[in-house]
A tleap script that builds the chain and sets N, CA, C and O, in Angstrom:
source leaprc.protein.ff14SB
mol = sequence {
  NMET LEU ASP LYS SER LYS ARG SER LYS ILE
  ALA SER PHE VAL ALA CYS CYS GLN LYS ALA
  LYS ALA GLU GLY ILE GLN ILE PHE ARG PRO
  VAL PRO GLY GLU ALA GLY LEU TYR GLU VAL
  LYS ALA PHE VAL GLU PRO PRO ARG GLU ASP
  SER ASP TRP VAL TYR LEU ASP ALA TRP THR
  ALA SER VAL VAL CYS MET VAL TYR ASP ALA
  LEU THR GLY GLU LYS ARG GLU HIE PHE SER
  GLN LEU PRO PRO LEU LYS ALA ILE ARG VAL
  SER TRP GLU ILE PHE ASN ALA ILE LYS GLY
  LYS CSER
}
set mol.1.N position { 38.235 52.893 -55.941 }
set mol.1.CA position { 37.541 52.750 -54.665 }
set mol.1.C position { 36.059 53.057 -54.859 }
set mol.1.O position { 35.707 53.981 -55.593 }
set mol.2.N position { 35.211 52.308 -54.219 }
set mol.2.CA position { 33.778 52.511 -54.339 }
set mol.2.C position { 33.335 53.672 -53.460 }
set mol.2.O position { 33.735 53.778 -52.301 }
set mol.3.N position { 32.517 54.526 -54.017 }
set mol.3.CA position { 32.004 55.686 -53.304 }
set mol.3.C position { 30.932 55.230 -52.314 }
set mol.3.O position { 29.864 54.772 -52.719 }
set mol.4.N position { 31.218 55.355 -51.021 }
set mol.4.CA position { 30.290 54.882 -49.990 }
set mol.4.C position { 28.949 55.599 -50.048 }
set mol.4.O position { 27.935 55.026 -49.648 }
set mol.5.N position { 28.917 56.820 -50.528 }
set mol.5.CA position { 27.661 57.567 -50.569 }
set mol.5.C position { 26.696 57.003 -51.609 }
set mol.5.O position { 25.497 57.273 -51.534 }
set mol.6.N position { 27.178 56.240 -52.561 }
set mol.6.CA position { 26.325 55.700 -53.619 }
set mol.6.C position { 25.843 54.289 -53.320 }
set mol.6.O position { 25.164 53.685 -54.150 }
set mol.7.N position { 26.178 53.754 -52.159 }
set mol.7.CA position { 25.756 52.413 -51.777 }
set mol.7.C position { 24.371 52.467 -51.159 }
set mol.7.O position { 23.994 53.454 -50.527 }
set mol.8.N position { 23.625 51.400 -51.348 }
set mol.8.CA position { 22.334 51.241 -50.685 }
set mol.8.C position { 22.388 49.974 -49.859 }
set mol.8.O position { 23.017 48.996 -50.262 }
set mol.9.N position { 21.736 49.980 -48.710 }
set mol.9.CA position { 21.575 48.747 -47.942 }
set mol.9.C position { 20.198 48.198 -48.279 }
set mol.9.O position { 19.190 48.899 -48.180 }
set mol.10.N position { 20.175 46.938 -48.676 }
set mol.10.CA position { 18.945 46.295 -49.117 }
set mol.10.C position { 18.711 45.053 -48.282 }
set mol.10.O position { 19.652 44.333 -47.949 }
set mol.11.N position { 17.451 44.801 -47.942 }
set mol.11.CA position { 17.112 43.764 -46.970 }
set mol.11.C position { 17.036 42.345 -47.510 }
set mol.11.O position { 16.842 41.418 -46.723 }
set mol.12.N position { 17.178 42.129 -48.806 }
set mol.12.CA position { 17.169 40.756 -49.311 }
set mol.12.C position { 17.872 40.693 -50.658 }
set mol.12.O position { 18.017 41.700 -51.351 }
set mol.13.N position { 18.302 39.494 -51.013 }
set mol.13.CA position { 18.922 39.312 -52.317 }
set mol.13.C position { 17.904 39.548 -53.430 }
set mol.13.O position { 18.255 40.069 -54.488 }
set mol.14.N position { 16.656 39.173 -53.202 }
set mol.14.CA position { 15.612 39.411 -54.205 }
set mol.14.C position { 15.503 40.913 -54.482 }
set mol.14.O position { 15.341 41.313 -55.635 }
set mol.15.N position { 15.589 41.738 -53.456 }
set mol.15.CA position { 15.541 43.193 -53.645 }
set mol.15.C position { 16.749 43.678 -54.447 }
set mol.15.O position { 16.626 44.605 -55.248 }
set mol.16.N position { 17.914 43.061 -54.241 }
set mol.16.CA position { 19.092 43.376 -55.063 }
set mol.16.C position { 18.794 43.058 -56.526 }
set mol.16.O position { 19.147 43.826 -57.421 }
set mol.17.N position { 18.142 41.920 -56.758 }
set mol.17.CA position { 17.793 41.512 -58.122 }
set mol.17.C position { 16.795 42.479 -58.750 }
set mol.17.O position { 16.914 42.816 -59.928 }
set mol.18.N position { 15.820 42.923 -57.976 }
set mol.18.CA position { 14.842 43.877 -58.491 }
set mol.18.C position { 15.531 45.171 -58.908 }
set mol.18.O position { 15.171 45.775 -59.918 }
set mol.19.N position { 16.519 45.592 -58.131 }
set mol.19.CA position { 17.283 46.802 -58.458 }
set mol.19.C position { 18.096 46.599 -59.732 }
set mol.19.O position { 18.119 47.475 -60.596 }
set mol.20.N position { 18.764 45.450 -59.857 }
set mol.20.CA position { 19.569 45.162 -61.050 }
set mol.20.C position { 18.683 45.033 -62.285 }
set mol.20.O position { 19.062 45.476 -63.369 }
set mol.21.N position { 17.522 44.435 -62.129 }
set mol.21.CA position { 16.584 44.290 -63.250 }
set mol.21.C position { 16.143 45.667 -63.747 }
set mol.21.O position { 16.043 45.891 -64.953 }
set mol.22.N position { 15.883 46.578 -62.827 }
set mol.22.CA position { 15.402 47.915 -63.172 }
set mol.22.C position { 16.507 48.850 -63.657 }
set mol.22.O position { 16.283 49.676 -64.543 }
set mol.23.N position { 17.706 48.719 -63.074 }
set mol.23.CA position { 18.756 49.710 -63.322 }
set mol.23.C position { 19.974 49.175 -64.064 }
set mol.23.O position { 20.868 49.948 -64.406 }
set mol.24.N position { 20.028 47.884 -64.318 }
set mol.24.CA position { 21.194 47.306 -64.993 }
set mol.24.C position { 22.184 46.731 -64.002 }
set mol.24.O position { 21.911 46.665 -62.803 }
set mol.25.N position { 23.323 46.321 -64.500 }
set mol.25.CA position { 24.305 45.586 -63.702 }
set mol.25.C position { 24.638 46.310 -62.398 }
set mol.25.O position { 24.868 47.519 -62.370 }
set mol.26.N position { 24.656 45.534 -61.335 }
set mol.26.CA position { 24.967 46.031 -59.993 }
set mol.26.C position { 26.095 45.176 -59.421 }
set mol.26.O position { 26.392 44.096 -59.931 }
set mol.27.N position { 26.701 45.666 -58.379 }
set mol.27.CA position { 27.596 44.833 -57.579 }
set mol.27.C position { 27.030 44.836 -56.164 }
set mol.27.O position { 26.500 45.842 -55.693 }
set mol.28.N position { 27.153 43.692 -55.497 }
set mol.28.CA position { 26.585 43.593 -54.158 }
set mol.28.C position { 27.507 42.775 -53.279 }
set mol.28.O position { 28.384 42.056 -53.757 }
set mol.29.N position { 27.286 42.904 -51.980 }
set mol.29.CA position { 27.986 42.075 -51.001 }
set mol.29.C position { 27.172 42.056 -49.715 }
set mol.29.O position { 26.418 42.988 -49.436 }
set mol.30.N position { 27.328 40.989 -48.932 }
set mol.30.CA position { 26.635 40.948 -47.639 }
set mol.30.C position { 27.202 42.013 -46.701 }
set mol.30.O position { 28.392 42.324 -46.753 }
set mol.31.N position { 26.356 42.560 -45.857 }
set mol.31.CA position { 26.810 43.493 -44.827 }
set mol.31.C position { 27.351 42.644 -43.678 }
set mol.31.O position { 26.615 41.834 -43.114 }
set mol.32.N position { 28.628 42.817 -43.323 }
set mol.32.CA position { 29.207 42.000 -42.248 }
set mol.32.C position { 28.422 42.126 -40.944 }
set mol.32.O position { 28.103 43.228 -40.497 }
set mol.33.N position { 28.121 40.987 -40.351 }
set mol.33.CA position { 27.437 40.967 -39.065 }
set mol.33.C position { 25.939 41.209 -39.121 }
set mol.33.O position { 25.284 41.246 -38.079 }
set mol.34.N position { 25.381 41.374 -40.318 }
set mol.34.CA position { 23.943 41.628 -40.452 }
set mol.34.C position { 23.356 40.635 -41.451 }
set mol.34.O position { 23.304 40.907 -42.650 }
set mol.35.N position { 22.915 39.488 -40.950 }
set mol.35.CA position { 22.414 38.414 -41.805 }
set mol.35.C position { 21.265 38.885 -42.691 }
set mol.35.O position { 20.333 39.538 -42.222 }
set mol.36.N position { 21.343 38.550 -43.960 }
set mol.36.CA position { 20.273 38.873 -44.896 }
set mol.36.C position { 20.261 40.297 -45.399 }
set mol.36.O position { 19.368 40.666 -46.162 }
set mol.37.N position { 21.225 41.115 -44.999 }
set mol.37.CA position { 21.298 42.506 -45.434 }
set mol.37.C position { 22.462 42.645 -46.410 }
set mol.37.O position { 23.548 42.116 -46.170 }
set mol.38.N position { 22.232 43.353 -47.503 }
set mol.38.CA position { 23.244 43.495 -48.546 }
set mol.38.C position { 23.487 44.957 -48.870 }
set mol.38.O position { 22.583 45.789 -48.792 }
set mol.39.N position { 24.729 45.255 -49.234 }
set mol.39.CA position { 25.058 46.548 -49.820 }
set mol.39.C position { 25.012 46.344 -51.323 }
set mol.39.O position { 25.477 45.322 -51.828 }
set mol.40.N position { 24.461 47.299 -52.032 }
set mol.40.CA position { 24.372 47.191 -53.484 }
set mol.40.C position { 24.723 48.538 -54.097 }
set mol.40.O position { 24.407 49.594 -53.549 }
set mol.41.N position { 25.382 48.474 -55.245 }
set mol.41.CA position { 25.847 49.688 -55.909 }
set mol.41.C position { 25.870 49.442 -57.404 }
set mol.41.O position { 26.183 48.338 -57.852 }
set mol.42.N position { 25.544 50.453 -58.170 }
set mol.42.CA position { 25.630 50.336 -59.625 }
set mol.42.C position { 27.073 50.048 -60.026 }
set mol.42.O position { 28.011 50.588 -59.440 }
set mol.43.N position { 27.235 49.198 -61.024 }
set mol.43.CA position { 28.568 48.887 -61.520 }
set mol.43.C position { 29.058 50.072 -62.338 }
set mol.43.O position { 28.470 50.416 -63.363 }
set mol.44.N position { 30.130 50.690 -61.881 }
set mol.44.CA position { 30.741 51.805 -62.592 }
set mol.44.C position { 32.165 51.440 -62.979 }
set mol.44.O position { 32.601 51.682 -64.104 }
set mol.45.N position { 32.870 50.863 -62.041 }
set mol.45.CA position { 34.239 50.416 -62.283 }
set mol.45.C position { 34.417 49.074 -61.582 }
set mol.45.O position { 33.773 48.812 -60.566 }
set mol.46.N position { 35.279 48.236 -62.114 }
set mol.46.CA position { 35.473 46.929 -61.472 }
set mol.46.C position { 35.976 47.089 -60.039 }
set mol.46.O position { 36.839 47.924 -59.768 }
set mol.47.N position { 35.431 46.284 -59.122 }
set mol.47.CA position { 35.955 46.318 -57.752 }
set mol.47.C position { 37.351 45.716 -57.720 }
set mol.47.O position { 37.731 44.966 -58.619 }
set mol.48.N position { 38.101 46.039 -56.700 }
set mol.48.CA position { 39.437 45.448 -56.538 }
set mol.48.C position { 39.308 43.934 -56.492 }
set mol.48.O position { 38.297 43.405 -56.031 }
set mol.49.N position { 40.319 43.246 -56.964 }
set mol.49.CA position { 40.283 41.780 -56.978 }
set mol.49.C position { 40.159 41.189 -55.586 }
set mol.49.O position { 39.590 40.110 -55.425 }
set mol.50.N position { 40.679 41.871 -54.582 }
set mol.50.CA position { 40.640 41.330 -53.221 }
set mol.50.C position { 39.373 41.739 -52.459 }
set mol.50.O position { 39.261 41.484 -51.260 }
set mol.51.N position { 38.425 42.371 -53.153 }
set mol.51.CA position { 37.195 42.785 -52.467 }
set mol.51.C position { 36.178 41.647 -52.487 }
set mol.51.O position { 36.359 40.648 -53.183 }
set mol.52.N position { 35.117 41.813 -51.719 }
set mol.52.CA position { 34.085 40.781 -51.655 }
set mol.52.C position { 32.825 41.175 -52.431 }
set mol.52.O position { 31.766 40.582 -52.225 }
set mol.53.N position { 32.927 42.158 -53.313 }
set mol.53.CA position { 31.804 42.565 -54.148 }
set mol.53.C position { 31.588 41.529 -55.244 }
set mol.53.O position { 32.546 40.970 -55.778 }
set mol.54.N position { 30.316 41.275 -55.578 }
set mol.54.CA position { 29.948 40.292 -56.596 }
set mol.54.C position { 29.085 40.987 -57.647 }
set mol.54.O position { 28.210 41.787 -57.314 }
set mol.55.N position { 29.340 40.674 -58.920 }
set mol.55.CA position { 28.549 41.236 -60.010 }
set mol.55.C position { 27.163 40.593 -60.056 }
set mol.55.O position { 27.021 39.399 -59.791 }
set mol.56.N position { 26.156 41.375 -60.390 }
set mol.56.CA position { 24.801 40.868 -60.596 }
set mol.56.C position { 24.266 41.498 -61.879 }
set mol.56.O position { 23.918 42.679 -61.912 }
set mol.57.N position { 24.210 40.680 -62.939 }
set mol.57.CA position { 23.749 41.202 -64.225 }
set mol.57.C position { 22.219 41.229 -64.280 }
set mol.57.O position { 21.545 40.535 -63.519 }
set mol.58.N position { 21.694 42.034 -65.183 }
set mol.58.CA position { 20.245 42.223 -65.278 }
set mol.58.C position { 19.527 40.959 -65.749 }
set mol.58.O position { 18.385 40.729 -65.351 }
set mol.59.N position { 20.160 40.139 -66.579 }
set mol.59.CA position { 19.513 38.920 -67.078 }
set mol.59.C position { 19.321 37.923 -65.929 }
set mol.59.O position { 18.224 37.396 -65.746 }
set mol.60.N position { 20.369 37.665 -65.164 }
set mol.60.CA position { 20.250 36.769 -64.008 }
set mol.60.C position { 19.242 37.335 -63.013 }
set mol.60.O position { 18.403 36.603 -62.488 }
set mol.61.N position { 19.325 38.627 -62.757 }
set mol.61.CA position { 18.387 39.270 -61.832 }
set mol.61.C position { 16.950 39.105 -62.310 }
set mol.61.O position { 16.049 38.881 -61.502 }
set mol.62.N position { 16.732 39.213 -63.607 }
set mol.62.CA position { 15.400 39.062 -64.171 }
set mol.62.C position { 14.855 37.651 -63.960 }
set mol.62.O position { 13.677 37.480 -63.649 }
set mol.63.N position { 15.710 36.642 -64.129 }
set mol.63.CA position { 15.287 35.251 -63.916 }
set mol.63.C position { 14.908 35.037 -62.448 }
set mol.63.O position { 13.889 34.410 -62.159 }
set mol.64.N position { 15.715 35.548 -61.529 }
set mol.64.CA position { 15.400 35.427 -60.094 }
set mol.64.C position { 14.066 36.121 -59.798 }
set mol.64.O position { 13.238 35.579 -59.065 }
set mol.65.N position { 13.857 37.299 -60.354 }
set mol.65.CA position { 12.605 38.035 -60.126 }
set mol.65.C position { 11.396 37.297 -60.707 }
set mol.65.O position { 10.327 37.288 -60.096 }
set mol.66.N position { 11.558 36.674 -61.890 }
set mol.66.CA position { 10.445 35.923 -62.484 }
set mol.66.C position { 10.018 34.774 -61.580 }
set mol.66.O position { 8.825 34.549 -61.371 }
set mol.67.N position { 10.997 34.048 -61.047 }
set mol.67.CA position { 10.682 32.933 -60.149 }
set mol.67.C position { 10.024 33.465 -58.883 }
set mol.67.O position { 8.998 32.940 -58.449 }
set mol.68.N position { 10.601 34.496 -58.292 }
set mol.68.CA position { 10.039 35.086 -57.067 }
set mol.68.C position { 8.598 35.550 -57.292 }
set mol.68.O position { 7.723 35.290 -56.466 }
set mol.69.N position { 8.357 36.233 -58.405 }
set mol.69.CA position { 7.018 36.758 -58.693 }
set mol.69.C position { 5.988 35.647 -58.905 }
set mol.69.O position { 4.798 35.847 -58.661 }
set mol.70.N position { 6.444 34.481 -59.357 }
set mol.70.CA position { 5.528 33.358 -59.596 }
set mol.70.C position { 5.150 32.628 -58.309 }
set mol.70.O position { 4.179 31.872 -58.286 }
set mol.71.N position { 5.902 32.849 -57.253 }
set mol.71.CA position { 5.637 32.169 -55.982 }
set mol.71.C position { 4.613 32.943 -55.155 }
set mol.71.O position { 4.392 34.136 -55.363 }
set mol.72.N position { 3.997 32.234 -54.214 }
set mol.72.CA position { 3.052 32.889 -53.306 }
set mol.72.C position { 3.313 32.434 -51.877 }
set mol.72.O position { 3.939 31.401 -51.643 }
set mol.73.N position { 2.828 33.216 -50.937 }
set mol.73.CA position { 2.833 32.859 -49.522 }
set mol.73.C position { 4.148 32.375 -48.958 }
set mol.73.O position { 5.182 33.030 -49.089 }
set mol.74.N position { 4.089 31.202 -48.319 }
set mol.74.CA position { 5.258 30.636 -47.643 }
set mol.74.C position { 6.416 30.373 -48.590 }
set mol.74.O position { 7.577 30.580 -48.235 }
set mol.75.N position { 6.100 29.919 -49.791 }
set mol.75.CA position { 7.168 29.624 -50.756 }
set mol.75.C position { 7.920 30.897 -51.143 }
set mol.75.O position { 9.142 30.885 -51.290 }
set mol.76.N position { 7.189 31.982 -51.303 }
set mol.76.CA position { 7.830 33.262 -51.635 }
set mol.76.C position { 8.727 33.717 -50.480 }
set mol.76.O position { 9.853 34.163 -50.697 }
set mol.77.N position { 8.219 33.602 -49.261 }
set mol.77.CA position { 8.997 33.989 -48.077 }
set mol.77.C position { 10.260 33.140 -47.965 }
set mol.77.O position { 11.344 33.665 -47.709 }
set mol.78.N position { 10.121 31.832 -48.155 }
set mol.78.CA position { 11.278 30.930 -48.085 }
set mol.78.C position { 12.303 31.285 -49.167 }
set mol.78.O position { 13.502 31.341 -48.894 }
set mol.79.N position { 11.832 31.522 -50.384 }
set mol.79.CA position { 12.731 31.856 -51.488 }
set mol.79.C position { 13.496 33.143 -51.197 }
set mol.79.O position { 14.686 33.241 -51.496 }
set mol.80.N position { 12.820 34.124 -50.619 }
set mol.80.CA position { 13.474 35.413 -50.350 }
set mol.80.C position { 14.570 35.301 -49.292 }
set mol.80.O position { 15.410 36.192 -49.174 }
set mol.81.N position { 14.566 34.203 -48.516 }
set mol.81.CA position { 15.587 33.995 -47.481 }
set mol.81.C position { 16.770 33.154 -47.964 }
set mol.81.O position { 17.738 32.977 -47.225 }
set mol.82.N position { 16.707 32.635 -49.189 }
set mol.82.CA position { 17.800 31.802 -49.694 }
set mol.82.C position { 19.076 32.624 -49.859 }
set mol.82.O position { 19.010 33.812 -50.173 }
set mol.83.N position { 20.235 32.001 -49.649 }
set mol.83.CA position { 21.491 32.679 -49.957 }
set mol.83.C position { 21.550 32.981 -51.461 }
set mol.83.O position { 20.962 32.245 -52.254 }
set mol.84.N position { 22.243 34.038 -51.860 }
set mol.84.CA position { 22.262 34.444 -53.265 }
set mol.84.C position { 22.595 33.333 -54.259 }
set mol.84.O position { 21.867 33.151 -55.235 }
set mol.85.N position { 23.664 32.595 -54.037 }
set mol.85.CA position { 24.044 31.578 -55.019 }
set mol.85.C position { 22.995 30.482 -55.142 }
set mol.85.O position { 22.773 29.965 -56.237 }
set mol.86.N position { 22.357 30.125 -54.056 }
set mol.86.CA position { 21.307 29.109 -54.109 }
set mol.86.C position { 20.083 29.658 -54.841 }
set mol.86.O position { 19.483 28.949 -55.649 }
set mol.87.N position { 19.705 30.898 -54.574 }
set mol.87.CA position { 18.564 31.513 -55.265 }
set mol.87.C position { 18.814 31.569 -56.770 }
set mol.87.O position { 17.909 31.322 -57.566 }
set mol.88.N position { 20.043 31.893 -57.151 }
set mol.88.CA position { 20.389 31.948 -58.572 }
set mol.88.C position { 20.319 30.554 -59.186 }
set mol.88.O position { 19.737 30.375 -60.256 }
set mol.89.N position { 20.905 29.573 -58.519 }
set mol.89.CA position { 20.919 28.205 -59.051 }
set mol.89.C position { 19.500 27.670 -59.214 }
set mol.89.O position { 19.155 27.132 -60.265 }
set mol.90.N position { 18.682 27.816 -58.182 }
set mol.90.CA position { 17.293 27.346 -58.230 }
set mol.90.C position { 16.525 28.063 -59.342 }
set mol.90.O position { 15.764 27.432 -60.076 }
set mol.91.N position { 16.717 29.353 -59.467 }
set mol.91.CA position { 16.012 30.134 -60.491 }
set mol.91.C position { 16.368 29.665 -61.891 }
set mol.91.O position { 15.487 29.499 -62.735 }
set mol.92.N position { 17.656 29.450 -62.144 }
set mol.92.CA position { 18.064 28.981 -63.472 }
set mol.92.C position { 17.559 27.571 -63.741 }
set mol.92.O position { 17.183 27.261 -64.871 }
set mol.93.N position { 17.542 26.711 -62.729 }
set mol.93.CA position { 17.006 25.355 -62.913 }
set mol.93.C position { 15.527 25.414 -63.303 }
set mol.93.O position { 15.096 24.709 -64.216 }
set mol.94.N position { 14.763 26.243 -62.622 }
set mol.94.CA position { 13.337 26.386 -62.932 }
set mol.94.C position { 13.159 26.990 -64.319 }
set mol.94.O position { 12.353 26.502 -65.111 }
set mol.95.N position { 13.897 28.034 -64.613 }
set mol.95.CA position { 13.807 28.693 -65.920 }
set mol.95.C position { 14.117 27.708 -67.042 }
set mol.95.O position { 13.376 27.632 -68.023 }
set mol.96.N position { 15.207 26.954 -66.906 }
set mol.96.CA position { 15.594 26.002 -67.948 }
set mol.96.C position { 14.587 24.867 -68.086 }
set mol.96.O position { 14.350 24.384 -69.193 }
set mol.97.N position { 13.989 24.434 -66.971 }
set mol.97.CA position { 12.971 23.381 -67.028 }
set mol.97.C position { 11.730 23.876 -67.780 }
set mol.97.O position { 11.159 23.144 -68.587 }
set mol.98.N position { 11.321 25.100 -67.517 }
set mol.98.CA position { 10.154 25.673 -68.196 }
set mol.98.C position { 10.467 25.910 -69.666 }
set mol.98.O position { 9.649 25.616 -70.537 }
set mol.99.N position { 11.643 26.437 -69.936 }
set mol.99.CA position { 12.061 26.715 -71.310 }
set mol.99.C position { 12.075 25.425 -72.134 }
set mol.99.O position { 11.697 25.428 -73.305 }
set mol.100.N position { 12.510 24.329 -71.518 }
set mol.100.CA position { 12.573 23.047 -72.212 }
set mol.100.C position { 11.206 22.476 -72.546 }
set mol.100.O position { 11.086 21.642 -73.444 }
set mol.101.N position { 10.166 22.918 -71.830 }
set mol.101.CA position { 8.812 22.407 -72.065 }
set mol.101.C position { 8.075 23.178 -73.147 }
set mol.101.O position { 7.050 22.716 -73.649 }
set mol.102.N position { 8.582 24.337 -73.508 }
set mol.102.CA position { 7.855 25.149 -74.497 }
set mol.102.C position { 8.267 24.850 -75.911 }
set mol.102.O position { 7.744 25.453 -76.848 }
savepdb mol mol.pdb
quit
């Protein structure tokens, strides 16, 4: 069982990524009834199979943060509002496109 005292509520998926990038693998899930708010916790033990927690590794988090940091103004705001899976997909597409050009 996950210790509720060790959970943090974070206001965006990008903030979850910043935490995972800094602290290592995290698990996160949306807060029910609160759009855009996530609970995040350091990965200590695997969550139950029937739970809605999702793993977030530091490498994926780093790619999302790199894309976010490269954006400015409206684009940054729009990116920070993307659902997690879309933000991850877009980030990897951009990363792979840049990697292919070097």
